[in-house]
N, C-alpha and C positions, 0 to 999 in steps of 0.2 A: 471553402475548403473541402477537398474530397474526403468523404467519411469512410475510409476503408484502412484496414490495419497494414495492408501491404504498401501504403503511401505514408507510412510514418514519418520518414525523413522529410518528405516534401511538406506534410502537415505541420512537423515541428518548425521548419525553416519559416513558413507563413506565420506561426504563432510567434516566434521570437521578432519578426519584422513589425508586429502590432505592438507598439510601445504602450498605449493606453492600457491594454489588458495585462500586458507584461507587469506594469507597475502595480496593478491590483493583485496579482499573483504574488508579487514579491511581499506586499503587506500581509496577505493571508499567510504566506509561508513563515513570516517573522512572528506573526500573532498567534496562530493556532497551536504551534508546539508549546508556546508559553502557557496557554490556557489549559491544554491537556496535562503538562507537567505539575501545575499548581493543583490540579484537582487530584493526581495521583499522590502528590506529596502530602495532601490533607488527609487522604484516604489511609495511607500508610501501609497498606497490605498488598500491594500490587503483586509482587512476586509470588507469595503464597496462594493468592486467589488465582492468578494466571496458571500456576502449576495445577491447581484442582481443576479449573475449567478445562485445561488441555487433556488432563486424564479422563474427564467425563466425557468429552468429545471423541477421544480415541477409543473409549470403551463403547461408545454408541455406535461409531462406525464399525467397529469390529463385530458387532451384534445387531447391525442394521435392520436385517430381516426380521429379527424378533421384535424389535420395538416398533417398526412399521406395522407389523401384524397387530400389536397391542394397541397402537393409537388408532388404528382402523376399526378395531373392535369397540374400543370406548367411545369413539366418535359415533359410531352408529348407534351405541347404547344412548347417547345424548340425543338422537333424532337426526344427526347430520348425515350427509352422503359424501363418500369418499371416493375419489377417482384417481387412477394412475395413468400419466401420459408419458409415452416413450420419447417424443421429441416435441418440438415447438409447434409444428402443425396438428399434432394430435391435441395438444392443450388448447390451442386456439379454436379448433373445430368443437371441443367440448363445451367451451364457453359459449360460443355461438349457439349451439344446440340448446343450452339451458336458457339463454335469453330468448330464442324463438319459441321455446316450449311456453314460455309465459308471455309471448308477444310483446316484450319489452322494446322501446324505441329509444330510451334515454338510459345512460349508464353513468352512475357517479363513481369516479375511480380514484383510489388512493395510490400513493407511491409505491411502486413495485419494480425492483430491478429485473424481476424474472419476467414480467410482461414486456419490458423493454428488450430483454433477450429474446422473445419470441416474436416481437412486432405486433402485439395483440391489438393495439389501437388501430393501426392501419388495416388490419384485418376485419375488424368489426365495422369500421367505416366503410369499406368496400361492400360490405353486407347491408349497408343502408341504416346502421345505428349511430345515434349521436353519442360520442363518448367525451367526457370532460374531465380532465385532471383536477383533482381538488386541493392537492398540497400546493401551496403558494408558488414554490419554486417551479414545480412541475407545469403548474398553470401558465406561469409566464413563458416558459420555453415552448409549451404547445402552442400558444399564441403566436410566438415567434418563427414557428416551424423548425425548431433546432432539437438537439438531443442533449441529455444531462452532461454536464461537464465534470460532475463529482457525484459520488454515490449517496452522500448525505445532503449536500447542498446543491441541487442540480443547476441553479441559476447563479452560482457564485462567479461566474465570468462576466455577468451584466452589471453594468452601473446603473445607478439611480436614474441618471439622464436617459439612458437607453430604454429602461423600463417604462418611464413616463411617456416617452416618445410612442412606444408600442402601444399602450393603452390609448393614446390620442388617435391612434390609427384603427384600433380594433374596437373601441368602445364609443358610444355617443355620450361625450363628455359635456356637451353644451358649452357654458361658460366657466366649468370648473377647471381649474390650474394643475391640481395635484402638486402643489408646490412642496409639500413635506411627504417623508416616507409613509407617515400614517394616514396620510390621503390616499395614497396608492393602495395601501392595504384595505382601507375601507371600500375602495372601489371594487377590488377583487372579490372581497367579502360579499357585496351587493349582488354580484353576478352569480356566485357560487351558492349563495343561499337559495335563490330561486331554482337551481338545478337540483340541489339536494332535496328539496321538496317535491320535485316533478318526477325524479329518477325512479325507475321500476326494479332496477338491479344495481347492486353495489358491488365493486370489486375492489379487494385489498390484498396486500401481501401478509407475510408473517415472519417475524423474527425469530420465532421458535415455535415447535409443536410439542405438546406435552404428552408422552404416551401414556401415562398412568392415569390421565384424566380425559384424554381426547380433546383437550383445548388448543387454541392457537394463542400466542402472545403477540402483541403489536405495540410498538412505542412511537409516538408522535409528540410534537410540540405544539400542534395546531388544533388538535381534536378532530381533524377532518376524517380520520380513520373511524372514529365512533360514529360520526354522521353517516359515512358510507354504509357501515355495518348495520345500523339500527333504524335509519328512515325507510330505505326501500323495502320492498316485500321479499326480495331474494338477495342473499349474501353469497358471493363466490370468493373464497380464500385461495388465491395462486400462490404456490410456493414450490419449494424443491425437496426431495425426499431426504436430503442430507439435514435439513432444519430439525429433525426430531431430536428430542432429549428425554431421557427416562422419567424425571420427576419434576415437580413445581419447583422445588428448591434449587434444582440445577438451572432452571430457567432464570430464577432471580439471581443466582450467583453470576451467571453470564451477564445479566442485565447491569450489575454493578461495575463491570468492566466495559461494556458496550458504550454506556453513556458517557463515561468519563473520558473514554478513548476518543469518542466521536465529537462531542461538543464541549466537554470539560465540565458538564453538570453533574451533580451528584445523583440526579433523577430528572427524567423527562417530565414534561408537564402532564402527559397522558401515558399511562401504562395499562393496556387493556387485555383481558382475557376473554376470548369468545368460546363460549361452551356450546353453542348450537342454536337451532331455531327457538322461537318464543314459546313458552310454557303457558299453561292455563293461568298461572299466578302472575305472570309477567305483564306489566303495562306497556311495554315496548319491545322492539327486537324484530328481526326478520321472521318470516312465516316459513322460510325454507333456507337451508345453509348446505353449501357445498364445498368440500375441500378438494383441490386439484393439485396432486403432487407430481411434480415434473422430474423426470429422469435427465433427459438430453445430454447422454454420454457421461453422466456422474458414476453410474456403474463402472464404466470403463476406467474412470480416475481411480475409483475405489480399489480397483484391481491392478493399478499401476505403482510405479515408484513415486508418483506425486499425490498420493492419498492425503497427505497432511494438509494439502490446499483445501480440501473439504471441511476442515477445522475452522475456517474464515468465518468471522461472525458479522462481516460487512459494516465495520465501524469506521473506515476510512483513515485511520491513523497512519498507515503506511503511505498513504497520499499526501497527507499534510506534513510528513517528515522527509518526503522524496525530493532531492534537488533536481531531478529530471522532471518530474511532475510540476514543481514549482516553476520551472522554466518555461514549459511549452503548454502546460494545461491539459485538461482531460480530453478536448475534442481530438487532439494529435493522435491519440491512440486508436481512433477510428471505429471503436465498437463500444459496447456497453460498460465494459469494466477498464478503467484507466489506472494509471500508477502500478506499483510493483505487483499488486495482486492482479491487475489486469494483465500485465505482461506474462502471468504465468496462466491464468484462466483462459485468456483468449486463445492461445495456441491449443490448449487441452480441450476447448469447447468447440473450437472451429477446426483449425488444422495449423501446424507449424508452417507449412508452405505459405499460406496466406498471411501470416504473422511473424515472419522469422526475424524481423527488425526488433520486435518488441523485447524479447529477452536480453537483447543488447543495450537496451535503454536503461543502463544501470552503471552507477559510478562505483559499486561494490563498497560504498561507505557503511553499510550495515544497519542504518538507523532504523529501517523498516523493521528488521528482526528484533531490535531493541525495544520498540514501542508496541509490537503486535500483542493484543490481549490473548491471542489464542496460541501464542508461542510457535507460531510457523516459521521455519528457517528459509525465509524467502530468498535470501542470496544464494543458499545452496541449490534451491529449485531452479533459480534463474540460471545458474551455472550448469546444471544438469540439462536444461534445454539448450544452452549454447553448445554443449558437448554432442547433443543429440544432433543439433543443426549442423555442426562440422561433420559428424559421421554420415550424414545424409547428403552432405555436399549441397546444401541449401544456400550457402553464402556465394557471393560473386566470386568468380575465379582468381581475380587479382588479390582479394582478401586472403584467400586460402593460400596462394602461392607466397603471398607476402608474409604470412605468419610462419610457413614452413622455412622460408629463407632466414627469418629472424631467429626461429628456433635453432636452425643449423650454426648460425652465425654466434649465437650465445654459448655454443658448445665448443667455440674456437677462441678462448679468451684473448690470446696475444692478437689475433687478426680483428676481433671485436674491439678492443682497446685502441688499435691502430686506426681503424676506419673511423671510430666515434671521434677520436682525437683530431683526425683530418677534417672531418665534417664540421665539428664545433670551431675548430680554428678558421676554416674558411668562412663559415657564417659570421664569426667575430670580425674578420677583416671587411666583409661586405657591409656589415650593419653598424660598424662602430661609430660612424658620424651620426646617423639618427638615433642610433639606440634600439631601433625596432624595424619590423618589416611590415609594410601594408599589404603585400602580396608575396607568396611563396610558393614555389612548385612543390606539388604533393602535399600542401597544407592548406588547401583552399577552404575545407571545412572549418578551420580555425580562423584564417584571416578574412573570410567573408563576414565574420561577427566582430572579430577584434584584432588589433595589431599583435604580431608575433615578436617578443622581446629578443634582442639580439643576445647571444651567449657572451659570456665574460671572457672567453679564449681559452680556457682550460675546462677539461671534463672533470666530473666529480672525482674519479679515480686518480687523475692527475693531482688534483688539489689535496685529496686525502693522502697520497704518496708524499708529497711535499711536506705536509703537516707531520707525518711519521718521521721523516727524515730530520725535520727540525727538532722533533722531541728527542730523537736518538742522539744528535749532536749536542743538545742541551744536557742531556744525561751524562755523555762523556766528559763534558766540560766540568759538571759538578764532581765527578770522581777525580778528575785530575788536580782540582783545587784542594782536595783532601789528602793529597800525597805528603808523607812526613818530610820535614826539612832537615837535610843531614847536617846542617850547621848548628842546630838547636840541641844542646846537651840533653840526655835523658830520652831522646826518641827511640834509640836502638838498645835493646838489652839482649844479653846473651842468654843461653838456655838457662844457665845456673844462676842468673842473677834475679831471683825473685819468682821464677815460674821453671817448671821443669818440661823438657820437651816430650810431648805425648802425655801429659798430665790428665787425670780423670776430669771430665767436665764439671764435675760436682765439687772438685776442690784438689788438694795435693794426693798424690798416689797413695792408695790404701785407706782414704778417708771417705766415708759413706757420706751421701748427701743427707742433709738434715731432713727429718720426717716432718711433714706438716701435720697439724692436729686435724682430727677427722673432719671437722666442720669447714676446713679450709679447701678440702678436696673437691 
């Protein structure tokens, strides 16, 4: 599959044709929202905490220069070195310079979407360094020569049988069968343990940077982050400048939402704060710590109408609840960030020209916005990108003219109803015998995956009008049955026989209506 965002439609078609992986995606799409919802229900304060975290993130972004300066100052006080990189090439170059300064040959690396964004692994390998991913999911896809399909679970697209066969090809298993999942995990552990002990440099990411302390926070479920950080002599933390938060309590507040939204856990197995290089009283830890903060167009996003996207905490909840992602998987998006968040970030971090199809990969169901722990209006941002795409005429000509024709037709209601009635009636006559169409002109995108049901013969407006006419006729019928029968005595009274023409509605003329007691009013 071609891994480019401008081939999203081709990638999506190929993904839909792979029935085995499609079934696994269906199971994950059904399971992960249930786990997340249960975690939030047990927590009970999702809305309040989300509002708080959103306000903290917005405040931090509005004063980003202040908090970055504070973080740099405190980190340097702790003995760390802080570097700022304008783009991916500069960050990769900084990492290589640090490794070469220490004559490092082996790198133990933790999961990091930022280094995926910059292509750090390939860059270091071209320089002759050995880089091994130590997160189990990242290790699997590295051995397979693939990219992550999910920002939390990189290898969710792979089955146990595929992983077993991969280890047979890549490892010297001897007579070991790896029949159970625990056996495969143990096999990976043996390989990774040796690399941990030999690596001269460890590279990890960060879920947050704490300005007041100069610390970084990392959450993992495998503990590989701590081994990357503490066993090698040198630690490099690669992250982006928008990860900074003012206080430690802000980081822990975000953590409560992050973990529940990502995996449904109340807490990850490992939550670590890294304060800097080893001190005299410490028994372990790196001798040297570097923080590399990447911009890579995030300053441009901060100054744009899409700045709310920088509030994203990378939990993956929007992916887990997106029907498009569940149908086509992460690789169809063609770059590092898939799903709704990727459909916004990819055009902003690369270009809308290269990824114009991604903002259209949306059903506008709104589920992503409902579950986003950062309160990002994802559907609104996607619509803004689609509007920008239209203004810049990036969509195919036939789509633009088709939408213009539809907009003009929608403003001519009589003509619109007449043409739709003609089309529906014609399709009904052609498809009434089978009840469906296997192929249909101008609808190949639908019929290539499923049959198109034959219409019932009447448009919605025609059926609605018929129901209104029936209701009106029934109402007239009810009124006609209530007409007085002139053959029955006492039905008609003259004005003077018991009532007066023009009498006061409260009673006979001149009599005031009875006053209700005060409490009845």
